[in-house]
C-alpha positions, 0 to 999 in steps of 0.5 A, spaced: 501 259 164 509 262 165 511 256 165 510 255 158 515 262 158 520 259 164 521 252 158 522 255 154 527 260 157 531 254 161 531 250 154 536 255 150 539 256 156 542 248 158 543 248 151 548 254 150 550 252 156 552 246 154 556 251 148 559 254 153 562 249 156 565 246 149 569 253 147 572 253 154 574 246 155 574 242 149 574 246 142 576 241 138 569 237 138 567 236 133 558 237 135 556 241 139 556 248 135 565 248 137 570 250 132 573 243 128 567 243 124 572 250 121 576 245 117 583 252 119 581 251 126 587 244 126 591 250 123 589 255 127 593 251 132 600 250 129 602 256 129 602 260 137 601 267 135 595 264 131 593 260 136 592 265 142 589 270 137 584 266 135 582 263 142 582 270 144 576 270 139 572 263 141 573 265 149 570 272 147 564 268 143 564 264 149 564 270 154 559 274 150 554 268 150 555 266 157 553 274 159 547 272 155 545 266 159 547 269 166 542 275 164 536 269 162 538 265 169 535 272 172 531 274 169 528 267 169 529 268 177 526 274 178 522 277 173 514 276 173 511 275 166 510 280 162 518 281 163 519 275 162 515 276 154 521 282 153 526 278 154 524 273 149 522 278 143 529 280 145 532 274 145 529 273 138 531 279 135 537 278 137 537 271 135 535 273 127 542 277 127 545 270 124 542 270 118 544 277 117 551 277 120 554 270 120 550 265 117 552 268 110 560 267 112 559 260 113 555 258 108 560 261 103 565 257 108 562 251 107 559 250 100 569 252 099 569 245 103 572 248 109 566 246 113 566 239 115 561 236 115 558 238 109 552 241 109 553 243 117 551 251 116 544 247 114 544 244 121 546 249 125 541 254 120 535 248 122 538 249 129 538 256 131 531 258 127 529 252 132 531 258 137 527 262 134 521 259 133 520 255 140 521 263 144 515 263 138 512 259 141 512 258 147 510 267 146 504 264 142 501 258 148 502 264 153 498 269 150 492 264 147 492 260 153 494 264 159 
């Protein structure tokens, strides 16, 4: 039943890798959780100092995501099932941090009309919560069926 754990990790890696590629190469894209959902993104591109600062922060986030992705790929390739279980628990906990540190901010920005489309904060919360549910279900299925 290790394939259940593998499948959850692969889905997450693919989704996050797509987001990282968008952040690096198409940050103006309005899909894939890119920067153009923020109204201030376009404004940040007009002044070089601000543009470079924002680009640095966006690339920093993309680099951090890439670290997680690469570590998960290593876990996927070389880890035994128990280490994959621990990795998935760690992913659930680390993803949950979003709801404490970032969601209140994007929710406020959404209410202020700074996010397009309106209500995107809810969509993002559902997607991120969906990752937690996916990983949680993978653990439950692994232990119940395994």
